[in-house]
C-alpha positions in Angstrom: 79.4 65.8 107.2 81.5 69.0 106.7 83.0 67.7 103.5 79.6 66.8 102.2 78.4 70.4 102.9 81.4 71.8 101.2 80.8 69.7 98.1 77.2 70.8 97.9 78.3 74.4 98.4 80.9 74.1 95.6 78.2 72.6 93.3 75.9 75.6 94.1 78.5 78.2 93.3 79.6 76.5 90.0 76.1 75.5 88.6 73.7 78.0 90.0 76.0 81.1 89.9 75.6 81.7 93.6 78.3 83.8 95.4 80.9 81.6 97.1 81.1 83.8 100.1 77.4 83.3 100.8 77.2 79.6 100.1 80.4 78.6 101.8 80.2 81.1 104.6 83.5 82.8 103.6 84.4 86.3 104.7 84.2 89.1 102.1 86.8 91.8 102.6 86.6 95.0 100.5 89.5 97.4 100.9 89.9 100.9 99.6 93.7 101.5 99.4 95.2 100.7 102.7 92.9 103.1 104.7 89.5 101.4 104.7 88.5 97.7 105.1 84.9 96.5 105.0 84.6 92.9 106.4 81.4 90.9 106.0 80.5 87.4 107.2 82.6 87.4 110.4 81.5 85.5 113.5 82.5 88.1 116.1 85.1 90.5 117.3 87.9 88.9 119.3 90.4 91.8 119.8 90.5 95.4 118.9 93.3 98.0 119.6 94.7 101.0 117.7 97.1 98.7 115.8 95.3 95.2 115.6 91.9 93.8 114.8 91.1 90.1 115.2 87.9 88.6 114.0 86.5 85.1 114.4 85.6 83.5 111.1 83.7 80.3 110.3 87.1 78.5 110.1 89.7 80.3 112.1 90.5 84.0 112.5 91.4 87.1 110.5 94.1 89.3 111.9 94.6 92.8 110.5 97.6 94.8 111.7 98.4 98.5 111.1 98.2 101.9 112.7 95.5 104.3 114.0 92.6 101.9 113.8 89.1 103.2 114.3 85.9 101.1 114.1 83.5 103.2 112.1 80.7 100.6 111.8 80.1 97.5 113.8 77.2 95.2 113.0 76.6 91.6 114.0 78.3 90.3 110.8 79.9 93.5 109.3 82.7 95.8 110.3 84.1 99.0 108.7 87.6 99.6 109.9 89.6 102.8 109.2 93.3 103.3 109.7 96.5 102.4 108.0 96.4 98.7 107.2 99.7 96.9 106.8 98.9 93.1 106.9 95.9 90.8 106.5 96.5 87.3 107.9 94.2 84.3 108.0 94.9 82.0 111.0 93.5 78.4 111.1 91.9 77.4 114.3 
């Protein structure tokens, strides 16, 4: 069933010009330099410290490491992170 849903989602993005992040439930990450990261479409906060943020995604996790992290905005599916970002890593579940 999952492969079928992915094929349908791919068809929608290709033929109907729908954004892939919305149709396929992918995270959207917008960065400004290495000081701000705005993450949309996450499934929950797993870990937060001053040097690491870990979010649950639809398929796995996103791990951001760096220094002096501060959560400026935290909504059910959106987070604005400030600090010095060093690494973004996607981890399969």
